[in-house]
Structures are given as structure tokens and as C-alpha cells.
N, C-alpha and C positions, 0 to 999 in steps of 0.2 A: 504494500500500500504506500502510495506517495501522496503526501498532503502538503499543499503550498498555498500560503496566503497571497493572492494576486492583487489584493487591495486591502489596506488597513490604514485608517486615519481617524483622528480625534477632532471633534468640533465642539463648540459651545452648543448647548441645547437647553430645552426646558421640558421637564417632566416631573410629576410627583408620583411616586410608587411606594407602596407599603408605608405611607405616611412620611416619606423622606423626600425632600426637594432634591432633584437632580439637575445639575447645570452643565454636565459634560456628557458626550455621547461618543461611543466607539462604533465605527461602521467598517465592517470587513466582509470580504468575499474570499472564500476558501475553495480551492480546487482539490478534489480527492480522486486520484486515479487508482483503480484496483482491478486487476485481472481483466483488462479489456473494456472497462467501463469508466466513464468520467462523470463526475457531478460537481456542480457549483452551488455553494450555499452562502447566503447572505445572513449576517448577524448584525442586529442593531441593539446596542446595549447602553442604557443610560446609567451614569454613575454620579456620585455627589460633587466632585470637583470643587471643593470649597476654597482653594487657592491655587496658584500657579504650580505648586509642587504636588498637589493632591491628585494622584491617579489610582485611588483605591477602586479597582474594578469590581463591581458587585455582579451577581448573577440573578438578582430578584427583579430586575427591570430590563429583561432581554427578550427579544423575539427573533426567530429565524425563519427562513423560507428557502427551499430548494429552487434555484433559478433554472437549472437544467440538469437532466440526468439521462444518460443513454450510453450506447456502445460507442467506443472510440477512445480518443485521447485528447489532450489539451489542443486547442485550436486558436490561432490568432484571430481568425474571423469571428469565432464564437465569443471570445473574450472582448473583442471590440464592440460587439452587440451588447454585451453585459455592461460595458462602460457607458454606452450611449443611454441606457435606461437606469443606470445606477442610482442617480439622485431620486428619480420618481419611485423606484422600487423601495429605496430606503425610507423615503417620506411616507409611503403606505404602511411600512412596518412600524415606523415611529407613531403614526396615527393610531395604530392598534393599541398602543400603550398610553394614548392620550398625550403624546409628546411631539415636540417640534425640533428639527435639526437646523441650526444656524450655519448654513454652508459658507457664509461670508466670514466666519470667525473660526478658523482652525486653531487648535490648541496644541501645545507641545512642540511647536515648530519655531525656528527663529523668525523674527519679524520680516526678514527679506525673502522668505521661502514662498 
């Protein structure tokens, strides 16, 4: 089995889950290749992020979805299609938790990135 994160970024966000205010969100897409099949799974995970150093990633405010699963292997064309709809797909998952992703404010990156 070969597991690869093809996308992983952190953003400001807004969500309250389990009575806890979350102001950070992790968005990732993972490719899993196993015995002739490939799948891509998106995970949206809101976390507290109380200051610039706070990256306590919790699992109680997370939702995932399989974006693709089938025979074959990783494909640039398929991954480009995933990137084209990444924000819309992540926004749908965030909405399931009652959250919002602030795409204009990445966190954990230098200011000039």
C-alpha cells in the first residue's frame, strides 16, 4: 500500500464543534494506491488554533469524503481535476460541520508564500 498526501494546507476558519470554537482548518487530499486500485480522499478538519503556535489537531470536528476510487494508479489528469474542484468540495464538507474555510488566510506559512 502506498499512501501520499497530494495536498495539505492550513487556513483560518470558523466552526464551533463539541462546544469548542475552532478558528483553524486543515484541508488535505490523500492518494492511496493498493494492489491495482487508487483512491483519493479529502479530509477537512477544524481545530482550535488559539495563537500562531497552536496547531493542536483534534479529530472531533472532521469530515471526509472519497473523491475517486477505481482501478488504476495515480494520474496527473485525474489529480488536476481534483485540484480544479478542491475548494468547492472542501467548502461542502466544511458546511456539513457548520463551518467556513477562509481561503484568503492560510496559516503556518511565511507571509510571502
